[in-house]
C-alpha positions as CSV (number, residue, x, y, z in Angstrom):
1,M,110.8,88.2,99.6
2,E,112.4,91.3,101.4
3,K,114.1,92.3,98.1
4,A,110.9,91.9,96.1
5,T,108.6,93.7,98.5
6,G,110.9,96.1,100.5
7,I,109.3,94.8,103.7
8,P,111.6,93.0,106.2
9,V,110.9,89.4,106.9
10,I,110.8,88.4,110.6
11,R,113.1,85.5,111.2
12,H,112.0,83.4,114.2
13,L,114.1,81.0,116.2
14,K,111.5,78.3,116.6
15,K,109.7,76.5,113.8
16,K,105.9,77.1,113.3
17,P,103.7,76.8,115.2
18,D,106.0,77.1,118.3
19,C,107.1,80.6,117.3
20,S,103.7,82.3,118.0
21,N,104.9,83.8,121.3
22,E,108.0,85.1,119.7
23,L,106.1,86.8,116.8
24,V,103.6,88.4,119.2
25,A,106.4,89.7,121.4
26,H,108.2,91.1,118.5
27,F,105.2,93.4,117.6
28,G,104.2,94.0,121.2
29,C,100.5,93.9,120.4
30,P,97.7,91.3,120.5
31,P,97.6,88.7,117.7
32,E,94.4,90.2,116.5
33,K,96.3,93.3,115.3
34,I,98.9,91.3,113.3
35,V,98.7,90.0,109.8
36,M,100.7,87.0,108.6
37,I,101.6,86.9,104.9
38,G,102.7,83.6,103.7
39,D,102.7,81.1,100.9
40,R,101.9,77.9,102.9
41,V,98.5,76.9,104.0
42,L,99.6,74.4,106.7
43,T,102.2,76.6,108.3
44,D,101.7,80.3,107.7
45,V,98.0,80.4,107.4
46,A,97.3,77.7,110.1
47,L,99.6,79.4,112.6
48,A,98.1,82.8,112.1
49,N,94.5,81.6,112.3
50,S,95.2,79.4,115.3
51,I,96.2,82.3,117.5
52,G,93.8,84.9,116.1
53,M,95.9,86.6,113.5
54,K,94.6,87.6,110.2
55,S,96.4,85.9,107.3
56,I,97.0,86.6,103.6
57,L,97.9,83.6,101.4
58,T,100.2,84.4,98.5
59,R,101.3,82.4,95.5
60,H,104.2,80.1,96.1
61,L,107.2,82.2,96.9
62,K,109.9,79.6,97.2
63,E,110.0,75.9,96.1
64,Q,113.7,75.0,96.0
65,N,115.0,72.9,98.9
66,D,111.5,71.6,99.8
67,N,111.5,68.2,101.3
68,K,109.1,65.6,99.9
69,L,106.3,66.3,102.4
70,S,106.5,70.0,101.7
71,A,106.3,69.4,97.9
72,L,103.3,67.1,98.4
73,V,101.5,69.7,100.6
74,R,102.2,72.4,98.0
75,Q,100.6,70.3,95.3
76,S,97.5,69.7,97.4
77,S,97.2,73.3,98.2
78,I,97.1,74.3,94.6
79,K,93.5,73.0,94.4
80,Y,92.7,74.9,97.7
81,R,94.1,78.1,96.2
82,S,92.4,77.8,92.8
83,D,89.1,77.5,94.6
84,R,89.6,80.5,96.8
85,V,92.2,82.9,95.3
86,G,91.6,85.0,92.1
87,P,94.2,85.2,89.3
C-alpha cells in the first residue's frame, strides 16, 4: 500500500482494536481529527468508528495469507460494499 500510494502505513504493535491508544498517541491529536483508511469493515472501519475516527473503506487491498475466518468476512462484506460504495 505504501508503494502504491506514497503514504506511509503505520504499523502498530497491538492487534485491532487494542491498538487505538497507540494510534492516537502516534498522531498526538484527538481521534476525531484522524482518518482510518482500510479495506476491512470489521477491523479498520469498526476500530475507527468505535473511538470517534472517521473511516474510509477501500476495495480489498490484500487477500493472500487470509485465514478462513478473514476470507469469510471478506465475502460477506462484498454485499455491504456493493450497497454503499460506488464503482
